[in-house]
C-alpha positions in Angstrom: -161.1 81.8 -275.3 -162.0 85.2 -273.7 -159.1 87.8 -274.7 -159.3 92.1 -272.9 -158.3 94.9 -274.4 -157.8 97.0 -271.2 -155.7 100.0 -270.3 -157.1 102.5 -268.0 -155.7 105.1 -269.4 -158.2 106.9 -272.1 -157.1 107.7 -275.9 -155.2 104.2 -276.4 -157.1 103.0 -279.2 -158.9 99.8 -277.4 -162.0 100.0 -279.5 -160.0 100.5 -282.6 -157.8 97.6 -281.9 -161.0 95.5 -280.9 -163.0 96.2 -283.6 -160.5 95.0 -286.2 -158.7 92.2 -284.0 -162.2 90.7 -283.8 -162.3 91.0 -287.5 -158.6 89.5 -288.8 -159.9 86.7 -286.2 -163.5 86.1 -287.7 -161.4 86.4 -291.0 -159.7 83.3 -290.0 -163.0 81.4 -290.4 -163.6 81.8 -286.5 -166.9 82.4 -284.2 -166.3 85.7 -282.4 -167.9 87.5 -280.0 -167.4 91.0 -279.6 -168.0 92.5 -275.9 -168.9 96.5 -275.4 -167.9 96.3 -271.6 -167.2 100.3 -271.9 -170.8 102.7 -271.1 -169.6 105.1 -273.6 -170.2 102.0 -276.1 -168.1 103.1 -278.6 -168.2 99.2 -280.3 -172.0 99.3 -280.2 -172.1 102.4 -281.5 -169.6 101.4 -284.4 -171.9 98.1 -285.3 -175.3 100.2 -285.4 -173.5 102.5 -287.9 -173.1 99.8 -290.5 -175.9 99.3 -292.9 -175.0 95.4 -293.2 -174.7 92.6 -290.2 -171.0 93.2 -289.1 -168.6 89.9 -289.9 -168.8 89.4 -285.9 -171.5 89.0 -283.1 -171.5 92.8 -281.3 -173.3 92.9 -277.8 -173.2 95.8 -274.7 -172.5 93.9 -271.3 -171.1 97.5 -269.1 -171.9 95.0 -266.4 -169.7 94.4 -263.3 -170.8 90.7 -263.6 -169.3 90.0 -266.8 -167.3 87.3 -264.9 -170.2 85.2 -264.0 -172.2 85.9 -267.2 -169.7 85.9 -270.3 -169.4 81.7 -269.7 -172.5 81.2 -270.8 -173.0 83.9 -273.7 -169.4 82.8 -275.2 -170.2 78.9 -275.5 -170.8 78.9 -279.1 -168.4 81.3 -280.3 -164.6 80.3 -280.7 -163.4 83.6 -279.4 -164.3 86.8 -277.8 -163.0 89.9 -276.9 -163.8 92.7 -274.7 -163.6 96.2 -274.5 -163.3 97.8 -271.4 -163.7 101.6 -270.1 -160.5 103.6 -269.5 -160.9 104.1 -265.9 -160.3 101.7 -262.7 -163.6 100.0 -262.1 -165.0 97.1 -260.8 -166.5 96.6 -264.9 -162.6 96.6 -265.8 -161.7 94.3 -262.9 -164.8 91.7 -263.8 -163.6 91.9 -267.1 -160.0 90.7 -266.6 -160.9 88.0 -263.9 -163.1 86.6 -267.3 -160.2 86.6 -269.6 -157.5 83.6 -270.5 -155.3 87.0 -272.2 -155.2 90.5 -271.8 -154.2 92.7 -274.3 -153.0 96.4 -272.7 -152.3 98.8 -276.2 -149.6 101.6 -275.6 -149.1 104.5 -277.8 -145.4 104.9 -278.4 -145.0 108.0 -275.3 -143.2 108.1 -272.1 -146.5 109.1 -271.0 -148.1 105.9 -271.7 -145.4 103.5 -271.0 -145.9 105.1 -267.1 -149.6 104.9 -267.4 -149.5 100.9 -267.9 -147.7 100.4 -264.6 -151.6 100.4 -263.4 -153.1 98.0 -265.7 -150.4 96.1 -265.4 -151.0 96.0 -261.4 -154.2 94.7 -261.8 -153.2 92.1 -264.7 -151.0 91.0 -261.6 -153.7 91.3 -259.2 -155.6 89.0 -260.5 -153.0 86.1 -261.8 -152.2 85.9 -258.2 -155.6 84.3 -257.8 -155.6 83.0 -261.8 -151.9 82.0 -262.7 -153.3 81.2 -265.6 -154.1 84.6 -267.2 -152.1 85.8 -270.0 -151.1 89.2 -270.9 -149.1 91.3 -273.7 -148.4 94.5 -274.8 -149.9 96.1 -277.9 -147.9 98.8 -279.5 -150.5 101.0 -281.2 -150.7 104.1 -283.2 -146.5 103.8 -284.2 -146.0 106.9 -286.2 -143.1 104.6 -288.6 -139.7 103.6 -287.1 -139.1 106.6 -285.0 -136.5 106.2 -282.3 -139.3 107.0 -279.8 -140.7 103.7 -281.1 -137.5 102.0 -280.6 -137.1 103.3 -276.6 -140.8 102.8 -275.7 -140.2 99.0 -277.1 -136.8 99.1 -275.2 -138.6 100.7 -271.7 -141.4 97.8 -272.0 -138.9 95.5 -271.5 -139.1 96.5 -267.4 -142.5 94.9 -267.1 -143.1 91.4 -266.5 -145.6 91.1 -270.1 -143.9 90.6 -273.2 -144.6 93.1 -276.2 -146.3 91.4 -279.4 -143.9 91.4 -282.4 -146.6 93.6 -284.5 -146.8 97.0 -284.2 -149.9 98.6 -285.0 -148.9 101.9 -286.8 -151.0 104.9 -287.5 -152.7 104.7 -290.9 -155.2 106.8 -292.7 -157.1 103.7 -294.0 -158.0 103.1 -290.0 -159.2 106.5 -289.4 -161.3 106.3 -292.3 -162.6 103.1 -290.8 -164.2 104.8 -287.9 -167.8 104.9 -289.4 -168.8 101.3 -289.1 -166.3 99.4 -291.1 -162.9 97.8 -290.5 -159.6 98.4 -292.9 -160.7 95.3 -294.1 -163.1 96.3 -296.1 -161.7 100.0 -296.5 -158.4 99.0 -298.0 -158.3 95.0 -298.0 -154.8 94.5 -299.1 -153.7 97.6 -297.4 -150.8 97.7 -294.3 -153.0 98.7 -292.5 -154.9 95.1 -292.6 -151.8 92.9 -293.3 -151.4 95.1 -289.8 -154.1 93.6 -287.9 -153.8 90.0 -289.5 -150.1 89.5 -288.5 -151.6 91.2 -285.0 -154.0 88.4 -285.0 -151.6 85.6 -285.8 -148.9 87.3 -283.1 -152.4 86.3 -280.2 -153.9 83.0 -281.4 -150.1 82.0 -281.2 -149.8 83.0 -278.1 -153.1 81.2 -276.9 -151.7 78.2 -278.7 -154.6 78.2 -281.4 -152.5 79.6 -284.2 -153.7 76.9 -286.8 -155.3 79.6 -289.3 
């Protein structure tokens, strides 16, 4: 199953979300591939900063032909996640076309909710030729249970895609894991690790693959 993390707005935390979700699913005993489709190569840079091999495979593939190349590449994995660039491009479209599920990270701000419309439109366009394509929002970098966070959840209801139950809060452990690690290594029993485990369960349940 192929999961694309897509947002045409920059600064939504796609790479951090991709890396942590890949690790969370790998911890469930799944064979996971993270495809770095962003020309900035943030996920590949994260992997190269590690002293030891990552708990999942990482490959750079920032090409517009993803939808043709991925089927063979992912055949030996249970799940593949694609980290995409923060702008409209043929590359992002190719990633979405190849996917079973598109996750759209949204930070709790009115601008993020408004900016999500462009990503939603791109996904809906692909759904026109691929009706089985799933999509959902992930609220990312939330600061506590603030009024604005609740308002954002309400605003997202206007879109045709569901919001996953788990919200990823902005936590120190996530910031500390940027140098080639994840929260599962920095603070494995902490709140951030619990958030990402819960998110992985949400994702697998949505895809009908929730048995851990």
